[in-house]
N, CA, C, O and CB atoms as a CASP TS submission, in Angstrom:
PFRMAT TS
TARGET T0000
AUTHOR 0000-0000-0000
METHOD Language model
MODEL 1
PARENT N/A
ATOM      1  N   MET     1     -31.545 -64.719  68.847  1.00  0.00           N
ATOM      2  CA  MET     1     -30.524 -64.133  67.902  1.00  0.00           C
ATOM      3  C   MET     1     -30.813 -62.471  68.164  1.00  0.00           C
ATOM      4  O   MET     1     -31.902 -61.899  68.118  1.00  0.00           O
ATOM      5  CB  MET     1     -30.792 -64.702  66.136  1.00  0.00           C
ATOM      6  N   THR     2     -29.560 -61.927  68.436  1.00  0.00           N
ATOM      7  CA  THR     2     -29.681 -60.545  68.546  1.00  0.00           C
ATOM      8  C   THR     2     -29.161 -59.681  66.991  1.00  0.00           C
ATOM      9  O   THR     2     -28.287 -60.097  66.229  1.00  0.00           O
ATOM     10  CB  THR     2     -28.723 -60.150  69.931  1.00  0.00           C
ATOM     11  N   TYR     3     -29.810 -58.662  66.851  1.00  0.00           N
ATOM     12  CA  TYR     3     -29.226 -57.896  65.570  1.00  0.00           C
ATOM     13  C   TYR     3     -28.610 -56.657  66.116  1.00  0.00           C
ATOM     14  O   TYR     3     -29.272 -55.984  66.906  1.00  0.00           O
ATOM     15  CB  TYR     3     -30.397 -57.484  64.402  1.00  0.00           C
ATOM     16  N   ASN     4     -27.372 -56.274  65.767  1.00  0.00           N
ATOM     17  CA  ASN     4     -26.558 -55.218  66.035  1.00  0.00           C
ATOM     18  C   ASN     4     -26.844 -54.183  65.151  1.00  0.00           C
ATOM     19  O   ASN     4     -25.876 -54.043  64.402  1.00  0.00           O
ATOM     20  CB  ASN     4     -25.236 -55.552  65.999  1.00  0.00           C
ATOM     21  N   PHE     5     -27.774 -53.358  64.886  1.00  0.00           N
ATOM     22  CA  PHE     5     -28.162 -52.232  63.982  1.00  0.00           C
ATOM     23  C   PHE     5     -26.895 -51.558  63.721  1.00  0.00           C
ATOM     24  O   PHE     5     -26.370 -51.567  62.608  1.00  0.00           O
ATOM     25  CB  PHE     5     -29.252 -51.231  64.594  1.00  0.00           C
ATOM     26  N   TYR     6     -26.329 -50.886  64.891  1.00  0.00           N
ATOM     27  CA  TYR     6     -25.098 -50.016  64.574  1.00  0.00           C
ATOM     28  C   TYR     6     -23.886 -50.703  63.982  1.00  0.00           C
ATOM     29  O   TYR     6     -23.092 -50.048  63.306  1.00  0.00           O
ATOM     30  CB  TYR     6     -24.626 -49.349  65.822  1.00  0.00           C
ATOM     31  N   GLN     7     -23.709 -51.980  64.203  1.00  0.00           N
ATOM     32  CA  GLN     7     -22.731 -52.826  63.629  1.00  0.00           C
ATOM     33  C   GLN     7     -22.893 -52.790  61.971  1.00  0.00           C
ATOM     34  O   GLN     7     -21.981 -52.541  61.182  1.00  0.00           O
ATOM     35  CB  GLN     7     -22.919 -54.326  64.257  1.00  0.00           C
ATOM     36  N   GLN     8     -24.085 -53.057  61.682  1.00  0.00           N
ATOM     37  CA  GLN     8     -24.386 -53.060  60.132  1.00  0.00           C
ATOM     38  C   GLN     8     -24.314 -51.719  59.578  1.00  0.00           C
ATOM     39  O   GLN     8     -24.106 -51.619  58.369  1.00  0.00           O
ATOM     40  CB  GLN     8     -25.809 -53.624  59.787  1.00  0.00           C
ATOM     41  N   ILE     9     -24.448 -50.726  60.249  1.00  0.00           N
ATOM     42  CA  ILE     9     -24.376 -49.206  59.837  1.00  0.00           C
ATOM     43  C   ILE     9     -22.955 -49.002  59.564  1.00  0.00           C
ATOM     44  O   ILE     9     -22.659 -48.478  58.490  1.00  0.00           O
ATOM     45  CB  ILE     9     -24.910 -48.124  61.000  1.00  0.00           C
ATOM     46  N   GLU    10     -22.028 -49.342  60.385  1.00  0.00           N
ATOM     47  CA  GLU    10     -20.687 -49.359  60.310  1.00  0.00           C
ATOM     48  C   GLU    10     -19.854 -50.069  58.969  1.00  0.00           C
ATOM     49  O   GLU    10     -18.963 -49.641  58.236  1.00  0.00           O
ATOM     50  CB  GLU    10     -20.358 -49.995  61.540  1.00  0.00           C
ATOM     51  N   LYS    11     -20.517 -51.221  59.024  1.00  0.00           N
ATOM     52  CA  LYS    11     -20.288 -52.235  57.641  1.00  0.00           C
ATOM     53  C   LYS    11     -20.584 -51.413  56.476  1.00  0.00           C
ATOM     54  O   LYS    11     -19.750 -51.256  55.585  1.00  0.00           O
ATOM     55  CB  LYS    11     -21.347 -53.650  57.550  1.00  0.00           C
ATOM     56  N   THR    12     -21.864 -50.827  56.446  1.00  0.00           N
ATOM     57  CA  THR    12     -22.244 -50.121  55.244  1.00  0.00           C
ATOM     58  C   THR    12     -21.457 -49.134  54.824  1.00  0.00           C
ATOM     59  O   THR    12     -21.044 -49.047  53.667  1.00  0.00           O
ATOM     60  CB  THR    12     -23.403 -49.611  55.331  1.00  0.00           C
ATOM     61  N   ALA    13     -21.185 -48.271  55.807  1.00  0.00           N
ATOM     62  CA  ALA    13     -20.251 -46.934  55.564  1.00  0.00           C
ATOM     63  C   ALA    13     -18.875 -47.434  55.234  1.00  0.00           C
ATOM     64  O   ALA    13     -18.160 -46.732  54.518  1.00  0.00           O
ATOM     65  CB  ALA    13     -20.136 -45.888  56.948  1.00  0.00           C
ATOM     66  N   ARG    14     -18.439 -48.586  55.692  1.00  0.00           N
ATOM     67  CA  ARG    14     -17.074 -48.869  55.351  1.00  0.00           C
ATOM     68  C   ARG    14     -17.044 -49.404  53.909  1.00  0.00           C
ATOM     69  O   ARG    14     -16.129 -49.054  53.163  1.00  0.00           O
ATOM     70  CB  ARG    14     -16.446 -49.882  56.357  1.00  0.00           C
ATOM     71  N   VAL    15     -18.031 -50.256  53.479  1.00  0.00           N
ATOM     72  CA  VAL    15     -18.108 -50.480  52.064  1.00  0.00           C
ATOM     73  C   VAL    15     -18.410 -49.474  51.170  1.00  0.00           C
ATOM     74  O   VAL    15     -17.906 -49.464  50.047  1.00  0.00           O
ATOM     75  CB  VAL    15     -18.935 -51.359  51.828  1.00  0.00           C
ATOM     76  N   ARG    16     -19.226 -48.574  51.572  1.00  0.00           N
ATOM     77  CA  ARG    16     -19.366 -47.390  50.772  1.00  0.00           C
ATOM     78  C   ARG    16     -18.154 -46.404  50.548  1.00  0.00           C
ATOM     79  O   ARG    16     -17.979 -45.761  49.513  1.00  0.00           O
ATOM     80  CB  ARG    16     -20.404 -46.668  51.355  1.00  0.00           C
ATOM     81  N   SER    17     -17.475 -46.381  51.481  1.00  0.00           N
ATOM     82  CA  SER    17     -15.982 -45.680  51.433  1.00  0.00           C
ATOM     83  C   SER    17     -15.138 -46.405  50.442  1.00  0.00           C
ATOM     84  O   SER    17     -14.581 -45.787  49.534  1.00  0.00           O
ATOM     85  CB  SER    17     -15.165 -45.729  52.917  1.00  0.00           C
ATOM     86  N   LEU    18     -15.031 -47.610  50.575  1.00  0.00           N
ATOM     87  CA  LEU    18     -14.400 -48.450  49.607  1.00  0.00           C
ATOM     88  C   LEU    18     -14.865 -48.379  48.311  1.00  0.00           C
ATOM     89  O   LEU    18     -14.000 -48.457  47.438  1.00  0.00           O
ATOM     90  CB  LEU    18     -14.464 -49.702  49.959  1.00  0.00           C
ATOM     91  N   TYR    19     -16.119 -48.240  47.933  1.00  0.00           N
ATOM     92  CA  TYR    19     -16.454 -48.108  46.772  1.00  0.00           C
ATOM     93  C   TYR    19     -16.388 -46.727  46.073  1.00  0.00           C
ATOM     94  O   TYR    19     -16.351 -46.629  44.847  1.00  0.00           O
ATOM     95  CB  TYR    19     -17.561 -48.599  46.765  1.00  0.00           C
ATOM     96  N   VAL    20     -16.374 -45.717  46.873  1.00  0.00           N
ATOM     97  CA  VAL    20     -16.149 -44.287  46.370  1.00  0.00           C
ATOM     98  C   VAL    20     -14.612 -44.254  46.080  1.00  0.00           C
ATOM     99  O   VAL    20     -14.201 -43.668  45.078  1.00  0.00           O
ATOM    100  CB  VAL    20     -16.620 -43.081  47.517  1.00  0.00           C
ATOM    101  N   ALA    21     -13.846 -44.815  46.861  1.00  0.00           N
ATOM    102  CA  ALA    21     -12.265 -44.698  46.795  1.00  0.00           C
ATOM    103  C   ALA    21     -11.933 -45.429  45.241  1.00  0.00           C
ATOM    104  O   ALA    21     -11.126 -44.981  44.426  1.00  0.00           O
ATOM    105  CB  ALA    21     -11.412 -45.656  48.293  1.00  0.00           C
ATOM    106  N   ALA    22     -12.735 -46.601  45.078  1.00  0.00           N
ATOM    107  CA  ALA    22     -12.417 -47.300  43.796  1.00  0.00           C
ATOM    108  C   ALA    22     -13.004 -46.593  42.685  1.00  0.00           C
ATOM    109  O   ALA    22     -12.519 -46.783  41.570  1.00  0.00           O
ATOM    110  CB  ALA    22     -12.899 -48.723  43.777  1.00  0.00           C
ATOM    111  N   LEU    23     -14.050 -45.747  42.837  1.00  0.00           N
ATOM    112  CA  LEU    23     -14.787 -45.236  41.737  1.00  0.00           C
ATOM    113  C   LEU    23     -13.911 -43.973  41.277  1.00  0.00           C
ATOM    114  O   LEU    23     -13.823 -43.559  40.121  1.00  0.00           O
ATOM    115  CB  LEU    23     -16.353 -44.869  42.164  1.00  0.00           C
ATOM    116  N   VAL    24     -13.203 -43.377  42.553  1.00  0.00           N
ATOM    117  CA  VAL    24     -12.310 -41.988  42.292  1.00  0.00           C
ATOM    118  C   VAL    24     -11.076 -42.562  41.583  1.00  0.00           C
ATOM    119  O   VAL    24     -10.626 -41.925  40.630  1.00  0.00           O
ATOM    120  CB  VAL    24     -11.809 -41.069  43.825  1.00  0.00           C
ATOM    121  N   LEU    25     -10.495 -43.690  41.956  1.00  0.00           N
ATOM    122  CA  LEU    25      -9.479 -44.157  41.315  1.00  0.00           C
ATOM    123  C   LEU    25      -9.486 -44.656  39.984  1.00  0.00           C
ATOM    124  O   LEU    25      -8.512 -44.579  39.235  1.00  0.00           O
ATOM    125  CB  LEU    25      -9.074 -44.943  41.970  1.00  0.00           C
ATOM    126  N   ALA    26     -10.690 -45.221  39.654  1.00  0.00           N
ATOM    127  CA  ALA    26     -11.038 -45.723  38.287  1.00  0.00           C
ATOM    128  C   ALA    26     -11.282 -44.288  37.224  1.00  0.00           C
ATOM    129  O   ALA    26     -11.023 -44.286  36.020  1.00  0.00           O
ATOM    130  CB  ALA    26     -12.559 -46.762  38.449  1.00  0.00           C
ATOM    131  N   CYS    27     -11.709 -43.384  37.826  1.00  0.00           N
ATOM    132  CA  CYS    27     -11.944 -42.101  37.066  1.00  0.00           C
ATOM    133  C   CYS    27     -10.498 -41.309  36.822  1.00  0.00           C
ATOM    134  O   CYS    27     -10.200 -40.690  35.801  1.00  0.00           O
ATOM    135  CB  CYS    27     -13.027 -41.127  37.955  1.00  0.00           C
ATOM    136  N   ALA    28      -9.778 -41.459  37.862  1.00  0.00           N
ATOM    137  CA  ALA    28      -8.416 -40.796  37.860  1.00  0.00           C
ATOM    138  C   ALA    28      -7.607 -41.563  36.658  1.00  0.00           C
ATOM    139  O   ALA    28      -7.090 -40.943  35.729  1.00  0.00           O
ATOM    140  CB  ALA    28      -7.615 -40.957  39.429  1.00  0.00           C
ATOM    141  N   PHE    29      -7.566 -42.883  36.782  1.00  0.00           N
ATOM    142  CA  PHE    29      -6.431 -43.590  35.944  1.00  0.00           C
ATOM    143  C   PHE    29      -7.231 -43.824  34.632  1.00  0.00           C
ATOM    144  O   PHE    29      -6.593 -44.255  33.672  1.00  0.00           O
ATOM    145  CB  PHE    29      -5.779 -45.122  36.662  1.00  0.00           C
ATOM    146  N   GLY    30      -8.609 -43.578  34.485  1.00  0.00           N
ATOM    147  CA  GLY    30      -9.422 -44.024  33.255  1.00  0.00           C
ATOM    148  C   GLY    30      -9.070 -42.872  32.197  1.00  0.00           C
ATOM    149  O   GLY    30      -9.032 -43.076  30.983  1.00  0.00           O
ATOM    150  N   THR    31      -8.806 -41.586  32.831  1.00  0.00           N
ATOM    151  CA  THR    31      -8.628 -40.503  31.726  1.00  0.00           C
ATOM    152  C   THR    31      -7.105 -40.378  31.413  1.00  0.00           C
ATOM    153  O   THR    31      -6.715 -39.487  30.659  1.00  0.00           O
ATOM    154  CB  THR    31      -9.235 -39.007  32.214  1.00  0.00           C
ATOM    155  N   VAL    32      -6.285 -41.220  31.959  1.00  0.00           N
ATOM    156  CA  VAL    32      -4.732 -41.059  31.588  1.00  0.00           C
ATOM    157  C   VAL    32      -4.561 -41.853  30.290  1.00  0.00           C
ATOM    158  O   VAL    32      -4.726 -43.071  30.214  1.00  0.00           O
ATOM    159  CB  VAL    32      -3.649 -41.674  32.815  1.00  0.00           C
ATOM    160  N   THR    33      -4.214 -41.049  29.275  1.00  0.00           N
ATOM    161  CA  THR    33      -3.780 -41.749  28.193  1.00  0.00           C
ATOM    162  C   THR    33      -2.114 -41.727  27.859  1.00  0.00           C
ATOM    163  O   THR    33      -1.338 -40.919  28.368  1.00  0.00           O
ATOM    164  CB  THR    33      -4.583 -41.191  27.074  1.00  0.00           C
ATOM    165  N   ASN    34      -1.810 -42.577  27.087  1.00  0.00           N
ATOM    166  CA  ASN    34      -0.367 -42.675  26.707  1.00  0.00           C
ATOM    167  C   ASN    34       0.053 -41.716  25.765  1.00  0.00           C
ATOM    168  O   ASN    34      -0.527 -41.524  24.697  1.00  0.00           O
ATOM    169  CB  ASN    34      -0.041 -43.948  26.171  1.00  0.00           C
ATOM    170  N   ALA    35       1.212 -41.018  26.208  1.00  0.00           N
ATOM    171  CA  ALA    35       1.797 -39.999  25.433  1.00  0.00           C
ATOM    172  C   ALA    35       2.489 -40.522  24.265  1.00  0.00           C
ATOM    173  O   ALA    35       3.394 -41.318  24.516  1.00  0.00           O
ATOM    174  CB  ALA    35       2.685 -39.223  26.213  1.00  0.00           C
ATOM    175  N   ALA    36       2.245 -40.229  22.947  1.00  0.00           N
ATOM    176  CA  ALA    36       3.064 -40.664  21.914  1.00  0.00           C
ATOM    177  C   ALA    36       3.644 -39.943  20.929  1.00  0.00           C
ATOM    178  O   ALA    36       2.833 -39.157  20.441  1.00  0.00           O
ATOM    179  CB  ALA    36       2.532 -41.420  21.368  1.00  0.00           C
ATOM    180  N   ALA    37       4.767 -39.887  20.415  1.00  0.00           N
ATOM    181  CA  ALA    37       5.283 -38.985  19.579  1.00  0.00           C
ATOM    182  C   ALA    37       4.735 -38.950  18.286  1.00  0.00           C
ATOM    183  O   ALA    37       4.526 -40.002  17.683  1.00  0.00           O
ATOM    184  CB  ALA    37       6.535 -39.148  19.505  1.00  0.00           C
ATOM    185  N   GLN    38       4.439 -37.683  17.719  1.00  0.00           N
ATOM    186  CA  GLN    38       3.838 -37.813  16.503  1.00  0.00           C
ATOM    187  C   GLN    38       4.839 -38.081  15.391  1.00  0.00           C
ATOM    188  O   GLN    38       5.969 -37.614  15.536  1.00  0.00           O
ATOM    189  CB  GLN    38       3.061 -36.644  16.243  1.00  0.00           C
ATOM    190  N   ARG    39       4.598 -38.678  14.456  1.00  0.00           N
ATOM    191  CA  ARG    39       5.467 -38.680  13.098  1.00  0.00           C
ATOM    192  C   ARG    39       4.788 -37.712  12.047  1.00  0.00           C
ATOM    193  O   ARG    39       3.682 -37.916  11.547  1.00  0.00           O
ATOM    194  CB  ARG    39       5.560 -40.275  12.405  1.00  0.00           C
ATOM    195  N   ILE    40       5.494 -36.778  11.819  1.00  0.00           N
ATOM    196  CA  ILE    40       4.656 -35.616  10.968  1.00  0.00           C
ATOM    197  C   ILE    40       5.601 -35.651   9.734  1.00  0.00           C
ATOM    198  O   ILE    40       6.816 -35.572   9.914  1.00  0.00           O
ATOM    199  CB  ILE    40       4.521 -33.866  11.775  1.00  0.00           C
ATOM    200  N   ASN    41       5.094 -35.763   8.529  1.00  0.00           N
ATOM    201  CA  ASN    41       5.891 -35.563   7.393  1.00  0.00           C
ATOM    202  C   ASN    41       5.768 -34.097   7.065  1.00  0.00           C
ATOM    203  O   ASN    41       4.676 -33.528   7.058  1.00  0.00           O
ATOM    204  CB  ASN    41       5.477 -36.476   6.229  1.00  0.00           C
ATOM    205  N   SER    42       6.870 -33.517   6.803  1.00  0.00           N
ATOM    206  CA  SER    42       6.927 -32.253   6.329  1.00  0.00           C
ATOM    207  C   SER    42       6.308 -32.174   4.859  1.00  0.00           C
ATOM    208  O   SER    42       6.529 -33.021   3.994  1.00  0.00           O
ATOM    209  CB  SER    42       8.355 -31.798   6.396  1.00  0.00           C
ATOM    210  N   PRO    43       5.483 -31.014   4.684  1.00  0.00           N
ATOM    211  CA  PRO    43       4.860 -31.022   3.335  1.00  0.00           C
ATOM    212  C   PRO    43       5.793 -30.385   2.464  1.00  0.00           C
ATOM    213  O   PRO    43       6.748 -29.730   2.881  1.00  0.00           O
ATOM    214  CB  PRO    43       3.497 -30.322   3.266  1.00  0.00           C
ATOM    215  N   THR    44       5.516 -30.575   1.208  1.00  0.00           N
ATOM    216  CA  THR    44       6.453 -30.035   0.056  1.00  0.00           C
ATOM    217  C   THR    44       6.237 -28.448  -0.073  1.00  0.00           C
ATOM    218  O   THR    44       5.134 -27.949  -0.299  1.00  0.00           O
ATOM    219  CB  THR    44       6.077 -30.801  -1.463  1.00  0.00           C
ATOM    220  N   THR    45       7.118 -27.903   0.054  1.00  0.00           N
ATOM    221  CA  THR    45       7.164 -26.197   0.131  1.00  0.00           C
ATOM    222  C   THR    45       7.995 -25.538  -1.241  1.00  0.00           C
ATOM    223  O   THR    45       8.890 -26.134  -1.840  1.00  0.00           O
ATOM    224  CB  THR    45       8.135 -25.659   1.725  1.00  0.00           C
ATOM    225  N   PRO    46       7.612 -24.525  -1.494  1.00  0.00           N
ATOM    226  CA  PRO    46       8.417 -23.672  -2.440  1.00  0.00           C
ATOM    227  C   PRO    46       9.787 -23.527  -1.837  1.00  0.00           C
ATOM    228  O   PRO    46       9.939 -23.518  -0.615  1.00  0.00           O
ATOM    229  CB  PRO    46       7.753 -22.227  -2.691  1.00  0.00           C
ATOM    230  N   ALA    47      10.782 -23.413  -2.684  1.00  0.00           N
ATOM    231  CA  ALA    47      12.153 -23.202  -2.310  1.00  0.00           C
ATOM    232  C   ALA    47      12.311 -21.942  -1.457  1.00  0.00           C
ATOM    233  O   ALA    47      13.146 -21.824  -0.560  1.00  0.00           O
ATOM    234  CB  ALA    47      13.016 -23.117  -3.545  1.00  0.00           C
ATOM    235  N   LEU    48      11.463 -21.054  -1.811  1.00  0.00           N
ATOM    236  CA  LEU    48      11.642 -19.553  -1.024  1.00  0.00           C
ATOM    237  C   LEU    48      11.235 -19.925   0.491  1.00  0.00           C
ATOM    238  O   LEU    48      11.837 -19.358   1.402  1.00  0.00           O
ATOM    239  CB  LEU    48      10.469 -18.155  -1.712  1.00  0.00           C
ATOM    240  N   ILE    49      10.274 -20.821   0.766  1.00  0.00           N
ATOM    241  CA  ILE    49       9.845 -20.895   2.231  1.00  0.00           C
ATOM    242  C   ILE    49      10.293 -22.222   2.897  1.00  0.00           C
ATOM    243  O   ILE    49       9.873 -22.601   3.990  1.00  0.00           O
ATOM    244  CB  ILE    49       8.256 -20.768   2.353  1.00  0.00           C
ATOM    245  N   THR    50      11.172 -22.878   2.141  1.00  0.00           N
ATOM    246  CA  THR    50      11.510 -24.231   2.851  1.00  0.00           C
ATOM    247  C   THR    50      12.649 -23.961   3.765  1.00  0.00           C
ATOM    248  O   THR    50      13.605 -23.272   3.408  1.00  0.00           O
ATOM    249  CB  THR    50      11.918 -25.438   1.809  1.00  0.00           C
ATOM    250  N   PRO    51      12.535 -24.609   5.182  1.00  0.00           N
ATOM    251  CA  PRO    51      13.153 -24.442   6.081  1.00  0.00           C
ATOM    252  C   PRO    51      14.647 -24.895   5.869  1.00  0.00           C
ATOM    253  O   PRO    51      14.800 -25.604   4.874  1.00  0.00           O
ATOM    254  CB  PRO    51      12.480 -24.959   7.015  1.00  0.00           C
ATOM    255  N   PRO    52      15.571 -24.677   6.471  1.00  0.00           N
ATOM    256  CA  PRO    52      17.005 -25.212   6.200  1.00  0.00           C
ATOM    257  C   PRO    52      17.005 -26.669   6.716  1.00  0.00           C
ATOM    258  O   PRO    52      16.212 -27.043   7.580  1.00  0.00           O
ATOM    259  CB  PRO    52      18.209 -24.297   6.985  1.00  0.00           C
ATOM    260  N   ALA    53      17.888 -27.441   6.175  1.00  0.00           N
ATOM    261  CA  ALA    53      17.960 -28.845   6.406  1.00  0.00           C
ATOM    262  C   ALA    53      18.201 -28.981   7.963  1.00  0.00           C
ATOM    263  O   ALA    53      18.813 -28.119   8.593  1.00  0.00           O
ATOM    264  CB  ALA    53      19.126 -29.537   5.505  1.00  0.00           C
ATOM    265  N   GLY    54      17.688 -30.104   8.529  1.00  0.00           N
ATOM    266  CA  GLY    54      17.847 -30.281   9.920  1.00  0.00           C
ATOM    267  C   GLY    54      16.534 -30.119  10.918  1.00  0.00           C
ATOM    268  O   GLY    54      16.349 -30.660  12.009  1.00  0.00           O
ATOM    269  N   ASN    55      15.643 -29.155  10.155  1.00  0.00           N
ATOM    270  CA  ASN    55      14.470 -28.823  10.902  1.00  0.00           C
ATOM    271  C   ASN    55      13.463 -29.572  10.566  1.00  0.00           C
ATOM    272  O   ASN    55      13.206 -29.770   9.378  1.00  0.00           O
ATOM    273  CB  ASN    55      14.088 -27.562  10.802  1.00  0.00           C
ATOM    274  N   VAL    56      12.687 -30.142  11.633  1.00  0.00           N
ATOM    275  CA  VAL    56      11.500 -31.110  11.336  1.00  0.00           C
ATOM    276  C   VAL    56      10.307 -30.406  12.016  1.00  0.00           C
ATOM    277  O   VAL    56      10.436 -29.624  12.957  1.00  0.00           O
ATOM    278  CB  VAL    56      11.734 -32.716  11.960  1.00  0.00           C
ATOM    279  N   ALA    57       9.288 -30.711  11.526  1.00  0.00           N
ATOM    280  CA  ALA    57       7.944 -30.332  12.054  1.00  0.00           C
ATOM    281  C   ALA    57       7.693 -31.058  13.333  1.00  0.00           C
ATOM    282  O   ALA    57       7.888 -32.264  13.488  1.00  0.00           O
ATOM    283  CB  ALA    57       6.811 -30.648  11.040  1.00  0.00           C
ATOM    284  N   PHE    58       7.231 -30.207  14.262  1.00  0.00           N
ATOM    285  CA  PHE    58       6.814 -30.813  15.636  1.00  0.00           C
ATOM    286  C   PHE    58       5.531 -30.771  16.095  1.00  0.00           C
ATOM    287  O   PHE    58       5.152 -31.445  17.052  1.00  0.00           O
ATOM    288  CB  PHE    58       7.467 -30.264  16.632  1.00  0.00           C
ATOM    289  N   LEU    59       4.733 -29.915  15.385  1.00  0.00           N
ATOM    290  CA  LEU    59       3.215 -30.057  15.703  1.00  0.00           C
ATOM    291  C   LEU    59       2.303 -29.900  14.388  1.00  0.00           C
ATOM    292  O   LEU    59       2.703 -29.164  13.487  1.00  0.00           O
ATOM    293  CB  LEU    59       2.766 -28.890  16.809  1.00  0.00           C
ATOM    294  N   LEU    60       1.167 -30.536  14.276  1.00  0.00           N
ATOM    295  CA  LEU    60       0.536 -30.664  13.230  1.00  0.00           C
ATOM    296  C   LEU    60      -0.880 -29.964  13.756  1.00  0.00           C
ATOM    297  O   LEU    60      -1.421 -30.450  14.749  1.00  0.00           O
ATOM    298  CB  LEU    60       0.555 -32.171  12.715  1.00  0.00           C
ATOM    299  N   GLY    61      -1.482 -28.808  13.078  1.00  0.00           N
ATOM    300  CA  GLY    61      -2.667 -28.171  13.578  1.00  0.00           C
ATOM    301  C   GLY    61      -3.772 -28.418  12.492  1.00  0.00           C
ATOM    302  O   GLY    61      -3.487 -28.404  11.295  1.00  0.00           O
ATOM    303  N   HIS    62      -4.859 -28.613  12.887  1.00  0.00           N
ATOM    304  CA  HIS    62      -6.118 -28.544  12.042  1.00  0.00           C
ATOM    305  C   HIS    62      -7.114 -27.513  12.284  1.00  0.00           C
ATOM    306  O   HIS    62      -7.484 -27.233  13.424  1.00  0.00           O
ATOM    307  CB  HIS    62      -6.811 -29.731  12.148  1.00  0.00           C
ATOM    308  N   ALA    63      -7.555 -26.943  11.239  1.00  0.00           N
ATOM    309  CA  ALA    63      -8.530 -25.926  11.432  1.00  0.00           C
ATOM    310  C   ALA    63      -9.826 -26.166  10.634  1.00  0.00           C
ATOM    311  O   ALA    63      -9.726 -26.632   9.499  1.00  0.00           O
ATOM    312  CB  ALA    63      -7.938 -24.619  11.067  1.00  0.00           C
ATOM    313  N   LEU    64     -11.012 -25.887  11.140  1.00  0.00           N
ATOM    314  CA  LEU    64     -12.359 -26.106  10.665  1.00  0.00           C
ATOM    315  C   LEU    64     -12.670 -24.898   9.586  1.00  0.00           C
ATOM    316  O   LEU    64     -13.520 -25.110   8.721  1.00  0.00           O
ATOM    317  CB  LEU    64     -13.429 -26.123  11.967  1.00  0.00           C
ATOM    318  N   VAL    65     -12.080 -23.809   9.628  1.00  0.00           N
ATOM    319  CA  VAL    65     -12.461 -22.768   8.677  1.00  0.00           C
ATOM    320  C   VAL    65     -11.161 -21.907   8.507  1.00  0.00           C
ATOM    321  O   VAL    65     -10.329 -21.846   9.412  1.00  0.00           O
ATOM    322  CB  VAL    65     -13.753 -21.883   9.210  1.00  0.00           C
ATOM    323  N   GLY    66     -11.008 -21.224   7.278  1.00  0.00           N
ATOM    324  CA  GLY    66      -9.830 -20.260   7.219  1.00  0.00           C
ATOM    325  C   GLY    66      -9.025 -20.602   6.459  1.00  0.00           C
ATOM    326  O   GLY    66      -9.081 -21.749   6.016  1.00  0.00           O
ATOM    327  N   THR    67      -8.169 -19.854   6.122  1.00  0.00           N
ATOM    328  CA  THR    67      -6.764 -19.992   5.334  1.00  0.00           C
ATOM    329  C   THR    67      -5.704 -19.397   6.052  1.00  0.00           C
ATOM    330  O   THR    67      -5.794 -18.545   6.935  1.00  0.00           O
ATOM    331  CB  THR    67      -6.754 -19.319   3.926  1.00  0.00           C
ATOM    332  N   GLN    68      -4.431 -20.062   5.469  1.00  0.00           N
ATOM    333  CA  GLN    68      -3.140 -19.535   5.957  1.00  0.00           C
ATOM    334  C   GLN    68      -2.530 -19.012   4.705  1.00  0.00           C
ATOM    335  O   GLN    68      -2.394 -19.813   3.780  1.00  0.00           O
ATOM    336  CB  GLN    68      -2.203 -20.632   6.705  1.00  0.00           C
ATOM    337  N   GLY    69      -2.124 -17.715   4.538  1.00  0.00           N
ATOM    338  CA  GLY    69      -1.308 -17.334   3.405  1.00  0.00           C
ATOM    339  C   GLY    69       0.123 -16.760   3.701  1.00  0.00           C
ATOM    340  O   GLY    69       0.460 -16.279   4.783  1.00  0.00           O
ATOM    341  N   TYR    70       0.876 -16.870   2.648  1.00  0.00           N
ATOM    342  CA  TYR    70       2.309 -16.628   2.911  1.00  0.00           C
ATOM    343  C   TYR    70       2.505 -15.420   2.015  1.00  0.00           C
ATOM    344  O   TYR    70       1.996 -15.358   0.896  1.00  0.00           O
ATOM    345  CB  TYR    70       3.329 -17.921   2.563  1.00  0.00           C
ATOM    346  N   VAL    71       3.287 -14.424   2.559  1.00  0.00           N
ATOM    347  CA  VAL    71       3.588 -13.241   1.702  1.00  0.00           C
ATOM    348  C   VAL    71       5.059 -13.195   1.294  1.00  0.00           C
ATOM    349  O   VAL    71       5.474 -12.280   0.584  1.00  0.00           O
ATOM    350  CB  VAL    71       3.223 -11.930   2.442  1.00  0.00           C
TER
END
């Protein structure tokens, strides 16, 4: 029985290449998330700063510290 060492090296390299390719694809597709539209309810505001009818909120932001003041 003869053992072809180089044939085993080529087979190992091929399997390693397939493993690396599968790992790269898994990382690439694993980080993709579904984009979903946010449903944001507009807060109640005083009549002076209430936007005209037909306007809707498109982004909701959260802050850890600080305030937002209206003049």
